[in-house]
Backbone bond lengths (Angstrom), bond angles and torsions (degrees), N, CA, C in turn:
res aa  C-N    CA-C-N  psi(-1)  N-CA   C-N-CA  omega(-1)  CA-C   N-CA-C  phi
1 M - - - 1.467 - - 1.531 110.67 -
2 A 1.333 115.71 -41.49 1.469 119.82 -178.72 1.524 110.89 -63.66
3 E 1.354 114.28 -39.14 1.476 117.47 -179.95 1.517 110.78 -66.11
4 Q 1.350 117.44 -39.16 1.467 120.10 178.76 1.520 111.50 -64.07
5 E 1.392 117.00 -38.61 1.473 119.85 178.71 1.532 110.56 -64.61
6 N 1.368 116.84 -39.08 1.484 119.76 179.08 1.521 110.95 -64.10
7 C 1.337 116.72 -39.75 1.470 120.59 179.60 1.513 111.62 -63.24
8 T 1.357 114.56 -42.31 1.470 117.83 -179.53 1.514 110.69 -66.65
9 R 1.381 116.00 -38.60 1.472 118.73 178.42 1.533 110.58 -62.90
10 I 1.350 115.40 -41.83 1.472 119.08 -178.67 1.512 110.43 -64.17
11 T 1.328 115.95 -44.09 1.466 118.53 -178.40 1.521 110.68 -66.30
12 R 1.356 117.10 -37.88 1.469 119.77 178.29 1.525 110.51 -65.63
13 A 1.341 116.74 -41.24 1.476 119.79 179.31 1.522 110.66 -65.18
14 A 1.335 115.78 -38.50 1.459 118.99 179.42 1.514 111.79 -65.37
15 K 1.352 115.68 -37.80 1.462 119.66 178.29 1.519 111.09 -64.67
16 K 1.358 116.12 -40.13 1.465 119.73 179.89 1.533 110.59 -63.27
17 R 1.363 116.25 -42.80 1.460 118.95 -179.63 1.527 111.82 -64.89
18 A 1.329 115.92 -40.02 1.463 119.79 178.65 1.519 111.57 -63.84
19 A 1.352 116.18 -39.21 1.469 119.67 178.37 1.517 111.23 -65.87
20 A 1.355 116.27 -38.46 1.467 120.11 179.27 1.531 110.81 -64.83
21 L 1.326 116.48 -41.17 1.464 119.80 179.14 1.517 111.68 -65.48
22 A 1.332 116.54 -38.46 1.459 120.50 179.29 1.507 111.57 -64.40
23 S 1.343 115.82 -37.95 1.473 119.65 -179.17 1.526 111.31 -68.13
24 T 1.357 116.93 -36.71 1.474 119.59 179.33 1.525 111.14 -70.82
25 E 1.337 117.76 -34.17 1.453 120.11 179.12 1.516 112.20 -68.72
26 D 1.357 115.91 -31.53 1.461 119.48 -179.64 1.515 112.29 -71.20
27 Q 1.357 117.29 -24.61 1.454 120.27 -178.04 1.521 109.90 -72.94
28 P 1.352 119.48 137.46 1.482 121.66 179.82 1.520 110.82 -69.48
29 L 1.367 116.15 142.75 1.459 120.54 178.26 1.520 110.56 -76.35
30 N 1.323 115.35 150.70 1.463 120.40 -179.84 1.532 111.42 -72.13
31 K 1.378 116.32 -35.90 1.454 120.66 -177.49 1.522 109.95 -105.51
32 K 1.298 114.77 141.58 1.458 120.98 -179.63 1.528 109.16 -86.32
33 R 1.340 116.09 131.74 1.456 120.87 177.86 1.521 108.47 -84.97
34 V 1.331 115.97 129.86 1.460 120.10 -175.50 1.525 109.16 -132.90
35 V 1.300 113.79 168.01 1.457 120.58 174.90 1.521 108.79 -74.08
36 L 1.335 116.21 152.99 1.458 120.24 -176.68 1.523 112.19 -59.38
37 G 1.327 116.46 -35.45 1.452 119.56 -178.44 1.512 113.71 -68.15
38 E 1.367 117.62 -17.99 1.452 120.39 -178.85 1.520 113.06 -92.10
39 L 1.334 117.80 -0.24 1.461 120.62 -176.17 1.522 114.08 -58.14
40 P 1.343 119.84 -42.59 1.464 118.92 -179.88 1.516 114.07 -63.00
41 N 1.340 118.20 -21.04 1.466 121.09 -177.60 1.519 113.52 -94.30
42 L 1.345 118.31 2.31 1.463 119.98 -177.52 1.523 111.03 -71.69
43 S 1.298 114.61 144.75 1.465 119.32 179.16 1.516 111.91 -79.84
44 N 1.368 117.38 -21.32 1.458 119.27 -176.82 1.529 112.09 -89.14
45 V 1.356 117.01 0.06 1.460 119.99 175.79 1.512 108.55 -92.49
46 I 1.308 116.32 124.32 1.459 120.96 -175.50 1.523 108.70 -90.98
47 V 1.322 115.40 110.71 1.458 121.47 177.87 1.511 108.12 -135.56
48 S 1.311 115.59 133.51 1.463 118.63 178.70 1.514 108.17 -73.56
49 S 1.295 117.42 122.30 1.461 122.01 -174.21 1.518 112.53 -75.63
50 D 1.320 117.95 -15.76 1.460 119.71 -177.51 1.516 112.43 -78.50
51 E 1.364 117.40 -32.84 1.459 120.52 -173.85 1.515 113.28 -65.66
52 P 1.354 120.33 -46.10 1.464 118.94 179.23 1.524 112.87 -60.45
53 Q 1.353 116.73 -36.92 1.454 119.53 -179.05 1.516 110.78 -66.56
54 K 1.331 115.92 -36.90 1.460 118.97 178.01 1.519 110.86 -66.30
55 Q 1.353 116.04 -39.86 1.459 119.33 179.86 1.522 111.08 -65.02
56 K 1.338 116.91 -39.92 1.456 119.57 178.12 1.521 111.10 -65.00
57 A 1.334 115.31 -39.38 1.456 118.59 179.71 1.520 111.55 -64.97
58 K 1.330 116.66 -34.97 1.452 119.99 178.42 1.523 111.81 -73.37
59 A 1.316 117.72 -27.49 1.468 120.90 -176.27 1.523 112.15 -75.38
60 K 1.320 119.41 -22.53 1.456 122.03 -176.48 1.525 113.01 -64.26
61 P 1.340 120.31 -46.01 1.466 118.29 179.57 1.518 113.15 -59.57
62 K 1.357 118.91 -31.70 1.462 121.77 179.02 1.518 110.51 -63.46
63 A 1.329 116.95 -39.46 1.455 120.27 179.65 1.521 110.89 -63.61
64 K 1.338 116.78 -36.78 1.457 120.61 178.89 1.516 110.94 -65.94
65 K 1.334 116.43 -38.84 1.458 120.01 178.93 1.520 110.49 -63.31
66 G 1.350 115.82 -42.12 1.456 119.60 179.54 1.515 111.72 -62.93
67 A 1.342 116.43 -38.68 1.455 120.18 179.55 1.519 111.20 -65.97
68 S 1.338 116.08 -40.10 1.463 119.10 179.54 1.511 111.36 -67.35
69 A 1.341 116.08 -33.22 1.467 119.56 178.70 1.519 110.90 -66.66
70 K 1.331 116.44 -36.93 1.462 119.32 179.31 1.517 110.77 -66.51
71 K 1.345 117.22 -34.89 1.447 120.11 179.94 1.521 111.35 -66.97
72 E 1.314 116.97 -33.00 1.456 120.25 -177.65 1.516 111.43 -66.93
73 G 1.323 118.90 -33.87 1.465 120.89 -179.70 1.500 110.40 158.19
74 V 1.304 115.35 155.67 1.453 120.89 -179.42 1.517 108.68 -91.44
75 L 1.304 116.90 119.70 1.456 120.91 178.81 1.516 109.94 -76.66
76 K 1.321 115.95 162.81 1.456 120.00 -179.31 1.518 111.14 -62.14
77 E 1.336 116.26 -39.13 1.457 118.69 -178.76 1.519 111.22 -65.74
78 D 1.360 116.65 -36.72 1.451 119.85 -179.57 1.525 110.84 -68.60
79 V 1.332 116.06 -38.75 1.452 119.70 -177.99 1.514 111.23 -69.92
80 D 1.330 117.04 -38.68 1.454 120.46 -175.06 1.510 113.01 -71.43
81 G 1.317 118.64 -16.06 1.457 118.62 176.87 1.500 111.83 150.07
82 K 1.315 115.13 168.89 1.445 120.20 178.86 1.515 110.27 -72.17
83 P 1.332 117.58 144.80 1.467 119.71 -177.44 1.510 113.43 -59.35
84 E 1.349 117.08 -28.27 1.460 118.48 -177.68 1.529 112.57 -80.68
85 D 1.317 118.39 -5.25 1.459 121.78 178.49 1.521 108.64 -95.55
86 P 1.346 118.45 103.20 1.469 119.67 -174.73 1.518 113.44 -68.22
87 Q 1.327 118.16 -24.32 1.455 120.42 -177.94 1.525 112.53 -70.13
88 M 1.323 117.78 -22.43 1.452 120.58 -179.83 1.528 112.34 -82.79
89 C 1.337 117.89 -13.83 1.476 122.26 176.53 1.523 110.90 52.59
90 A 1.326 116.70 44.48 1.455 120.72 -175.33 1.527 113.77 -57.04
91 P 1.342 120.03 -42.64 1.476 118.69 -178.78 1.522 113.60 -64.73
92 Y 1.334 117.77 -21.16 1.465 120.70 -175.67 1.531 111.93 -110.37
93 A 1.330 117.79 12.91 1.469 120.70 -173.28 1.526 111.63 -59.67
94 S 1.326 116.95 -47.19 1.465 119.62 -177.60 1.522 111.55 -65.57
95 D 1.331 117.41 -39.05 1.469 120.75 178.87 1.524 111.24 -65.83
96 I 1.339 116.42 -40.49 1.465 120.26 179.27 1.528 110.24 -63.78
97 Y 1.331 116.23 -42.75 1.468 119.54 -179.10 1.530 110.93 -64.54
98 E 1.309 117.03 -42.70 1.468 120.30 178.58 1.532 111.12 -61.37
99 Y 1.329 116.12 -40.78 1.462 119.82 179.33 1.526 111.01 -65.02
100 L 1.339 116.91 -44.72 1.466 120.40 179.74 1.526 111.15 -63.39
101 H 1.327 115.77 -38.12 1.467 119.14 179.97 1.536 110.71 -66.39
102 K 1.318 117.34 -42.78 1.467 120.32 176.78 1.530 110.68 -62.53
103 M 1.327 115.73 -37.86 1.461 120.38 -178.72 1.519 111.27 -66.53
104 E 1.346 117.71 -41.83 1.459 119.79 -179.46 1.527 111.39 -69.68
105 V 1.333 117.04 -33.95 1.461 120.01 177.31 1.528 110.25 -66.69
106 M 1.323 116.08 -39.07 1.460 120.73 -179.59 1.529 111.29 -67.99
107 I 1.345 116.41 -38.52 1.460 120.97 -177.96 1.522 111.17 -76.89
108 G 1.330 116.32 -41.76 1.466 120.26 -176.32 1.507 110.61 115.09
109 G 1.319 115.52 167.18 1.459 120.44 -171.58 1.506 115.26 -87.01
110 S 1.323 119.31 2.70 1.460 118.47 -173.30 1.517 113.07 -86.69
111 E 1.328 117.54 -26.92 1.469 118.36 179.47 1.504 108.08 -89.38
112 K 1.346 116.35 100.28 1.421 115.28 -163.81 1.499 118.84 -128.13
113 E 1.280 121.13 -18.65 1.464 116.23 -174.92 1.506 111.34 -125.07
114 G 1.334 114.78 141.18 1.447 120.13 -172.50 1.501 114.40 -91.42
115 H 1.312 120.02 37.83 1.456 118.81 171.62 1.520 109.15 -123.67
116 C 1.309 115.60 178.00 1.469 120.76 -166.85 1.521 112.71 -62.02
117 L 1.340 118.30 -37.60 1.453 120.85 -175.23 1.522 112.07 -63.09
118 I 1.346 116.49 -48.26 1.456 118.79 -176.98 1.515 111.01 -77.31
119 T 1.310 117.89 -31.48 1.461 119.36 173.14 1.517 109.94 -60.25
120 L 1.330 115.90 -40.14 1.465 121.14 176.45 1.525 110.98 -61.11
121 R 1.332 116.47 -46.78 1.460 120.36 -178.12 1.533 111.38 -63.60
122 R 1.315 115.67 -38.31 1.471 119.29 -179.84 1.520 111.03 -66.35
123 F 1.333 117.23 -41.49 1.468 120.90 179.60 1.531 110.71 -61.43
124 K 1.332 115.62 -44.61 1.465 119.45 -179.35 1.522 111.20 -64.18
125 K 1.333 116.31 -41.74 1.461 120.00 -177.67 1.526 111.31 -63.57
126 I 1.330 116.58 -45.52 1.463 119.94 -178.39 1.529 110.69 -66.29
127 Y 1.330 116.98 -39.39 1.467 119.50 -179.07 1.531 110.76 -64.98
128 L 1.327 116.48 -43.88 1.466 119.89 -178.31 1.528 112.60 -70.45
129 S 1.326 116.94 -20.62 1.463 118.94 177.49 1.525 111.85 -74.97
130 F 1.331 117.74 -15.25 1.469 121.56 -179.79 1.529 112.92 -115.42
131 N 1.322 117.67 -13.42 1.471 120.30 -173.45 1.521 110.51 -133.55
132 V 1.328 115.37 145.77 1.469 122.29 174.47 1.528 107.78 -95.65
133 L 1.342 115.62 129.84 1.459 119.82 -175.18 1.518 108.97 -133.77
134 S 1.324 115.83 137.47 1.460 119.72 177.71 1.524 110.66 -73.35
135 R 1.327 115.27 158.97 1.459 119.96 -177.67 1.525 111.49 -63.35
136 Q 1.320 117.13 -30.81 1.469 120.01 -178.27 1.527 112.59 -67.91
137 R 1.332 116.63 -19.79 1.471 119.39 -177.69 1.525 112.94 -106.62
138 L 1.328 117.12 8.52 1.471 120.24 178.01 1.531 111.10 -66.78
139 Q 1.325 116.19 -36.04 1.463 119.11 177.61 1.523 110.81 -65.61
140 L 1.317 116.26 -36.78 1.466 120.03 176.66 1.525 110.32 -63.35
141 L 1.342 116.21 -41.40 1.471 119.91 176.46 1.523 110.59 -61.34
142 G 1.342 115.34 -40.75 1.467 119.37 -178.66 1.517 113.01 -63.89
143 V 1.327 117.58 -47.58 1.469 119.30 -177.59 1.534 111.21 -70.90
144 S 1.334 116.85 -32.81 1.470 119.32 178.40 1.525 110.75 -69.69
145 A 1.335 116.13 -40.38 1.472 119.62 176.00 1.522 110.82 -65.38
146 M 1.332 116.52 -36.66 1.461 120.30 177.33 1.527 111.04 -65.98
147 L 1.316 116.71 -35.64 1.460 121.21 177.14 1.532 110.59 -62.66
148 I 1.342 116.92 -45.68 1.469 120.85 179.01 1.524 110.50 -64.78
149 A 1.340 115.56 -44.72 1.463 119.83 -178.48 1.522 111.51 -62.37
150 S 1.322 117.06 -40.34 1.469 120.25 -179.73 1.522 111.03 -67.72
151 K 1.330 116.41 -35.66 1.469 119.18 176.73 1.528 110.72 -66.49
152 Y 1.318 115.70 -35.17 1.475 120.29 -177.00 1.521 112.09 -77.84
153 E 1.348 117.25 -34.55 1.460 120.38 -171.24 1.525 114.10 -105.01
154 E 1.343 117.42 -35.90 1.457 120.37 -170.99 1.524 111.95 -89.17
155 I 1.330 115.35 152.96 1.471 120.86 176.61 1.522 109.88 -75.35
156 N 1.329 116.58 -44.33 1.463 121.96 178.77 1.525 108.95 -120.58
157 P 1.317 118.44 84.66 1.466 120.54 -177.37 1.524 111.30 -70.03
158 P 1.343 117.94 151.65 1.474 121.24 176.74 1.533 110.87 -66.21
159 H 1.314 115.24 163.05 1.462 121.09 178.03 1.523 109.96 -84.19
160 V 1.335 115.67 164.36 1.468 120.72 179.42 1.524 109.95 -60.32
161 E 1.321 117.36 -38.07 1.464 120.94 -179.50 1.536 111.37 -60.49
162 D 1.338 117.41 -32.20 1.465 120.36 178.96 1.527 111.11 -65.53
163 F 1.327 116.22 -37.82 1.466 119.52 179.16 1.534 111.05 -72.83
164 C 1.304 116.36 -32.69 1.470 118.72 173.66 1.532 110.52 -65.34
165 Y 1.312 116.37 -36.46 1.464 121.30 -178.19 1.525 111.51 -66.55
166 I 1.349 117.30 -40.36 1.471 119.03 -177.54 1.529 111.65 -71.49
167 T 1.331 117.36 -14.37 1.468 120.35 173.47 1.525 111.38 -94.19
168 D 1.337 115.93 11.88 1.462 121.55 -177.35 1.531 110.58 59.94
169 N 1.343 114.42 36.27 1.473 122.32 178.70 1.536 112.41 56.87
170 T 1.341 115.04 32.67 1.464 119.51 175.45 1.522 111.09 -66.64
171 Y 1.336 115.27 -33.21 1.464 121.15 -179.31 1.525 109.46 -119.85
172 T 1.307 115.02 150.09 1.463 120.34 179.35 1.532 110.03 -86.30
173 K 1.312 114.86 167.97 1.459 120.59 178.17 1.522 110.88 -60.93
174 E 1.335 117.26 -39.42 1.469 121.45 -179.20 1.520 111.08 -64.42
175 E 1.332 117.95 -37.59 1.465 121.21 179.68 1.529 111.23 -67.86
176 V 1.319 116.55 -40.15 1.471 120.06 179.22 1.521 110.52 -65.12
177 V 1.330 116.65 -44.38 1.470 120.61 -179.57 1.526 110.57 -65.99
178 K 1.344 117.27 -37.74 1.463 120.67 178.37 1.525 110.96 -64.45
179 M 1.325 117.14 -43.13 1.469 120.62 177.58 1.524 110.65 -66.64
180 E 1.321 117.39 -35.79 1.466 120.83 176.21 1.527 110.37 -58.68
181 A 1.321 116.79 -44.75 1.468 120.89 179.43 1.524 111.32 -64.43
182 D 1.348 116.51 -38.64 1.469 119.99 179.93 1.534 111.05 -65.39
183 I 1.329 116.33 -40.02 1.471 120.28 179.10 1.525 110.38 -64.12
184 L 1.319 116.48 -44.50 1.467 120.40 -179.52 1.524 111.09 -63.57
185 K 1.321 117.55 -35.69 1.461 120.23 176.82 1.523 110.66 -66.82
186 S 1.319 117.02 -38.96 1.466 120.63 177.58 1.522 111.48 -65.11
187 L 1.328 115.79 -35.49 1.467 120.89 177.62 1.525 112.97 -78.89
188 K 1.349 115.99 -9.68 1.466 122.06 -173.59 1.525 110.45 56.70
189 F 1.331 115.48 29.26 1.477 123.86 178.42 1.533 112.10 60.35
190 E 1.326 117.31 22.28 1.465 121.93 177.76 1.527 108.20 -101.63
191 M 1.329 116.17 100.38 1.458 120.77 -174.89 1.521 113.31 -120.67
192 G 1.318 118.14 -9.99 1.459 120.60 -174.58 1.509 113.53 -93.08
193 N 1.322 117.94 64.04 1.460 122.19 179.41 1.525 110.57 -91.13
194 P 1.333 118.00 153.56 1.474 119.73 178.25 1.517 111.22 -65.73
195 T 1.315 115.92 141.98 1.460 122.35 -177.42 1.524 109.27 -127.98
196 I 1.335 116.05 178.35 1.467 120.02 175.61 1.517 109.96 -57.39
197 K 1.310 116.22 -42.38 1.463 120.79 -177.33 1.532 111.10 -63.92
198 T 1.317 117.17 -34.63 1.469 120.82 178.55 1.514 110.40 -59.11
199 F 1.333 116.71 -47.69 1.459 121.05 -178.15 1.523 111.69 -78.34
200 L 1.322 116.19 -32.10 1.463 119.40 -177.59 1.522 111.22 -63.92
201 R 1.318 117.34 -37.57 1.467 120.27 178.25 1.527 110.52 -61.84
202 K 1.337 116.12 -38.54 1.458 119.91 -178.97 1.526 111.09 -73.22
203 F 1.334 116.70 -42.74 1.456 120.42 -176.49 1.527 112.52 -71.21
204 T 1.326 116.54 -29.13 1.461 120.01 -178.34 1.520 111.32 -61.98
205 R 1.333 116.75 -36.80 1.469 119.52 178.59 1.517 110.79 -61.38
206 T 1.337 116.60 -38.73 1.457 119.77 177.90 1.514 110.88 -70.92
207 A 1.332 116.73 -37.04 1.465 120.76 -179.23 1.527 111.78 -65.10
208 L 1.322 116.71 -24.36 1.465 120.87 -179.11 1.524 112.87 -86.77
209 E 1.331 117.27 9.97 1.462 119.93 -175.74 1.527 112.43 -64.21
210 D 1.341 117.14 -28.39 1.461 120.90 -179.44 1.523 112.89 -87.07
211 Y 1.323 116.42 -2.60 1.459 120.55 -179.38 1.522 109.47 -105.85
212 K 1.308 116.29 132.77 1.459 120.49 -177.78 1.529 111.28 -69.94
213 T 1.302 116.85 -32.05 1.465 120.88 178.89 1.529 109.21 -124.70
214 S 1.308 115.90 167.52 1.457 121.04 178.94 1.523 109.74 -65.01
215 N 1.332 116.36 130.43 1.450 121.40 -176.76 1.522 108.91 -107.91
216 L 1.331 116.30 102.79 1.463 121.00 -178.62 1.526 111.49 -65.61
217 Q 1.314 116.63 -32.51 1.455 119.55 -179.69 1.527 110.56 -63.03
218 L 1.315 116.89 -40.50 1.458 120.25 177.62 1.526 111.04 -64.92
219 E 1.318 117.39 -40.42 1.465 120.51 -179.66 1.531 111.03 -66.59
220 F 1.334 117.60 -45.59 1.465 120.43 179.90 1.527 111.03 -65.85
221 L 1.322 116.65 -36.66 1.461 119.65 177.87 1.528 110.61 -64.69
222 G 1.332 116.43 -37.93 1.456 120.01 175.90 1.519 112.29 -62.82
223 F 1.336 117.14 -42.87 1.460 120.67 177.44 1.539 110.85 -63.54
224 Y 1.322 115.91 -39.51 1.465 120.36 -179.78 1.526 111.17 -63.40
225 L 1.325 116.82 -46.45 1.466 120.23 -179.81 1.527 111.28 -66.27
226 A 1.326 116.27 -35.02 1.470 119.64 177.75 1.523 110.92 -63.74
227 E 1.319 116.49 -40.49 1.460 119.61 178.81 1.523 111.69 -73.04
228 L 1.332 117.27 -31.04 1.458 119.68 176.09 1.529 111.25 -64.99
229 S 1.321 116.69 -31.87 1.468 119.80 -179.45 1.525 111.85 -63.98
230 L 1.326 117.05 -18.29 1.465 120.81 179.35 1.523 112.21 -77.01
231 L 1.316 116.78 -14.85 1.460 120.30 -175.24 1.527 112.34 -82.76
232 D 1.312 117.68 -11.02 1.462 120.49 -177.16 1.521 109.58 -121.86
233 Y 1.310 115.27 126.66 1.464 120.07 -177.21 1.522 111.81 -67.90
234 N 1.330 118.62 -19.39 1.469 121.38 179.64 1.523 112.41 -66.99
235 C 1.323 117.33 -17.79 1.469 120.07 179.20 1.522 112.47 -82.91
236 V 1.331 116.76 -10.02 1.463 119.80 -176.11 1.524 111.36 -66.11
237 K 1.326 117.41 -30.44 1.464 121.03 -175.66 1.522 112.77 -72.62
238 F 1.324 117.98 -14.81 1.458 121.09 -177.49 1.522 110.94 -87.16
239 L 1.327 115.82 147.76 1.464 120.70 174.88 1.527 109.78 -68.38
240 P 1.333 117.73 150.74 1.471 120.05 178.95 1.522 113.47 -56.54
241 S 1.325 117.10 -38.16 1.467 119.28 -179.56 1.521 111.17 -67.29
242 L 1.344 117.82 -35.60 1.459 120.30 178.82 1.529 110.67 -69.53
243 V 1.329 117.50 -39.45 1.469 120.59 177.08 1.529 109.81 -64.42
244 A 1.324 116.43 -41.81 1.468 119.92 179.00 1.530 111.08 -63.48
245 A 1.324 116.96 -41.64 1.467 120.21 177.83 1.530 110.61 -65.60
246 S 1.339 117.38 -38.26 1.471 121.03 177.42 1.524 110.90 -64.85
247 V 1.320 116.13 -38.04 1.471 120.72 177.04 1.521 110.63 -62.21
248 I 1.332 116.79 -43.16 1.462 120.08 178.22 1.528 110.70 -63.91
249 F 1.322 116.62 -42.30 1.477 121.28 177.41 1.525 110.26 -56.41
250 L 1.331 116.34 -52.01 1.461 120.38 -176.46 1.523 111.85 -69.65
251 T 1.320 117.11 -34.50 1.471 120.54 178.28 1.520 110.86 -61.81
252 R 1.318 116.42 -47.29 1.466 120.07 179.56 1.529 111.02 -66.60
253 F 1.322 116.89 -32.82 1.463 119.76 177.65 1.524 110.94 -67.07
254 L 1.319 117.32 -42.64 1.463 120.67 -179.53 1.525 111.51 -68.02
255 M 1.325 116.51 -31.92 1.461 120.04 179.36 1.529 111.45 -75.24
256 R 1.336 116.06 -38.64 1.467 121.48 -178.85 1.522 109.32 -137.38
257 P 1.336 117.82 82.03 1.466 120.87 -173.70 1.527 114.26 -63.09
258 K 1.315 117.69 -25.84 1.466 120.32 -176.31 1.531 113.44 -90.33
259 T 1.316 116.57 2.85 1.468 121.58 -179.75 1.522 109.08 -116.53
260 N 1.318 115.70 139.66 1.464 120.13 177.73 1.525 109.14 -60.51
261 P 1.322 118.35 120.29 1.469 120.00 -174.11 1.528 113.92 -75.26
262 W 1.325 117.34 -16.08 1.463 119.46 -177.42 1.520 109.70 -104.48
263 S 1.315 116.48 149.38 1.458 122.06 -178.20 1.520 109.64 -138.73
264 S 1.307 115.86 168.48 1.467 120.29 178.70 1.519 111.00 -66.07
265 T 1.338 116.73 -32.75 1.461 120.31 178.31 1.527 111.01 -65.77
266 L 1.339 116.25 -45.34 1.461 120.14 177.83 1.530 111.19 -64.42
267 Q 1.317 116.17 -38.98 1.465 119.67 178.81 1.521 111.02 -63.96
268 Q 1.340 115.96 -41.77 1.457 120.01 179.69 1.531 110.96 -68.64
269 Y 1.324 115.78 -39.49 1.464 119.62 -174.47 1.522 112.62 -75.54
270 T 1.354 117.22 -41.29 1.460 120.48 -177.98 1.520 112.66 -85.20
271 G 1.332 116.58 -27.02 1.461 120.27 -176.77 1.516 112.88 85.27
272 Y 1.336 118.21 10.37 1.466 121.90 -179.13 1.522 110.65 -120.66
273 K 1.332 115.10 137.26 1.457 120.60 170.79 1.523 108.72 -82.64
274 A 1.314 115.84 163.38 1.467 119.87 179.52 1.523 110.83 -63.28
275 S 1.320 116.82 -34.30 1.463 120.19 179.40 1.531 111.86 -66.38
276 D 1.344 117.52 -29.60 1.461 120.94 177.87 1.531 112.07 -67.59
277 L 1.326 115.97 -24.72 1.464 120.66 -174.45 1.523 113.27 -94.61
278 K 1.310 117.42 -6.87 1.474 120.85 -168.53 1.514 112.80 -55.49
279 E 1.316 118.97 -51.29 1.465 121.63 -176.38 1.514 111.78 -61.23
280 C 1.327 116.93 -46.41 1.462 120.91 -178.86 1.520 111.27 -67.53
281 V 1.324 117.10 -39.95 1.468 120.73 179.67 1.521 110.92 -62.23
282 L 1.321 117.50 -42.54 1.464 120.94 -178.69 1.525 111.44 -66.40
283 I 1.334 117.28 -35.69 1.465 120.41 177.67 1.527 110.52 -65.38
284 I 1.336 116.31 -47.63 1.471 120.11 -179.02 1.526 110.45 -66.30
285 H 1.337 116.74 -34.90 1.459 119.94 177.87 1.533 110.97 -64.54
286 D 1.328 116.50 -40.40 1.468 119.90 175.47 1.523 111.09 -63.79
287 L 1.316 116.75 -37.81 1.469 120.28 176.21 1.521 110.60 -63.71
288 Y 1.308 116.65 -39.59 1.463 120.83 -179.30 1.525 110.83 -65.25
289 L 1.333 116.56 -36.37 1.463 121.25 180.00 1.529 112.13 -88.61
290 S 1.338 117.03 7.83 1.475 123.75 179.49 1.520 112.46 63.71
291 R 1.319 117.29 22.13 1.464 119.68 172.31 1.524 110.40 -73.63
292 R 1.327 115.73 -23.64 1.459 122.93 174.18 1.529 108.14 -124.95
293 G 1.308 116.46 148.21 1.462 120.41 175.30 1.503 114.56 57.25
294 G 1.332 117.09 32.71 1.469 119.89 -177.50 1.509 113.93 -65.60
295 G 1.327 116.83 -25.38 1.453 119.48 -178.84 1.511 114.12 -79.10
296 L 1.322 117.31 -10.44 1.472 121.59 -179.04 1.526 108.32 -96.69
297 Q 1.315 115.50 103.63 1.464 120.51 -169.38 1.524 114.01 -107.50
298 A 1.324 119.18 -6.54 1.467 119.96 -173.66 1.522 111.66 -62.06
299 V 1.333 117.25 -47.27 1.467 120.93 -179.49 1.522 110.26 -66.12
300 R 1.315 116.68 -39.68 1.466 120.06 -178.63 1.530 111.05 -65.29
301 E 1.321 116.42 -42.57 1.467 119.68 178.76 1.526 111.12 -66.01
302 K 1.314 115.99 -34.79 1.463 120.27 179.64 1.527 110.78 -60.24
303 Y 1.338 116.91 -46.52 1.459 120.76 -175.25 1.527 113.28 -88.66
304 K 1.328 116.78 8.97 1.468 120.49 169.15 1.519 111.06 -88.02
305 Q 1.322 116.71 -6.30 1.457 121.04 -178.35 1.529 110.52 -73.48
306 H 1.332 113.65 153.70 1.465 119.71 -177.69 1.528 111.62 -65.93
307 K 1.340 117.70 -32.30 1.464 119.78 -177.62 1.526 111.90 -67.75
308 F 1.337 117.00 -17.61 1.460 121.88 174.47 1.523 111.45 -104.61
309 K 1.319 116.37 21.42 1.468 123.35 177.00 1.531 113.03 62.42
310 C 1.327 117.11 19.01 1.471 122.43 177.48 1.526 112.42 52.61
311 V 1.335 116.36 40.40 1.469 120.30 -174.38 1.526 112.06 -67.37
312 A 1.339 117.89 -22.51 1.465 120.17 179.34 1.520 111.99 -70.65
313 N 1.333 117.57 -14.81 1.466 121.71 -179.74 1.517 113.18 -96.77
314 M 1.323 117.74 1.69 1.459 120.38 -178.51 1.527 110.30 -67.01
315 P 1.346 117.43 137.06 1.475 119.49 178.42 1.530 110.64 -73.58
316 S 1.316 115.36 156.61 1.461 120.57 -179.59 1.523 109.66 -143.95
317 P 1.329 117.65 140.12 1.467 119.83 172.29 1.525 110.31 -61.01
318 P 1.326 118.32 147.31 1.471 120.11 -177.21 1.520 113.55 -67.57
319 E 1.316 116.93 -25.27 1.459 120.53 -178.19 1.524 109.99 -134.21
320 I 1.330 114.95 152.59 1.472 121.75 175.01 1.526 107.98 -100.37
321 P 1.321 118.44 125.28 1.472 119.90 -178.92 1.526 112.17 -56.49
322 A 1.320 116.01 136.42 1.470 121.03 -179.84 1.520 111.50 -64.20
323 L 1.333 115.81 -22.95 1.462 119.89 179.33 1.525 112.26 -61.52
324 Y 1.321 116.69 -29.79 1.465 120.42 -177.36 1.537 112.66 -70.63
325 F 1.322 116.73 -16.44 1.451 119.59 -178.75 1.529 112.46 -95.27
326 E 1.312 116.34 5.07 1.450 120.39 176.30 1.537 109.65 -83.46
327 E 1.319 116.13 166.06 1.466 120.12 -177.78 1.523 110.16 -68.19
328 V 1.343 113.85 142.04 1.476 119.53 -179.29 1.525 109.40 -92.50
């Protein structure tokens, strides 16, 4: 009997608590629940309305100063990227460029392009400058250098067996790997030198200063001219940064033939005057018009494709006005 009385008391108490909770839920709340985005518009939030207006009024002159600074010229940090983007290293852009320029001067002008073909050529040249090799093993040097270059440049490099196959299995896998190790020792494992592509990426941002949006055609045309420079041995004597600056000069000329392709901003950013680029620009221009290297069609056919905006088919004036090579 006692247990039954306790159960009834518990159930009665539980009913009373449930009724009390129901009555409180039915009562309207004093404060209105709102979305977080509506908080600034609430009437129960006490904010002095004069302070925000004063802050906005003070912010306007700063915007004018920024606009005037842009008119004066584009700084290296501004061109290299927005300050809030850490990957662009905007605060250190000028220091990085100076270091790369010193590095290319120290190395020399022959190691110049950042793709697999020229990386291959550079590896072979350095190895042969320190080692004597018979003619029968030159092919082994070539495939081993190609193996290193593909590992350095490509996302999915071929396997060693693939390089043995292209030699008709003249060399074994062990011989290719052994030559690979010898080449790396000759290079002292130092393979990350500045190339045309290194500087071209930096200069392209400056070249796009006159374009409101990113111009893919200008970028692809720059890559095309850079690869064309590899077809002529006369370009080997130029530093990678000078070839990259010449590519930008010619790219802007081909895009807008009636406008001077060089500017004070480009001169300040690259460190080259238009007169410094004249010889290299004329060589690349002849290559573009097939006056040089006309029999080498692989690069030209590549950039005739639609995915590269068909930049190899762009028309070009036969001559570049001498006025464009004068100081700006």
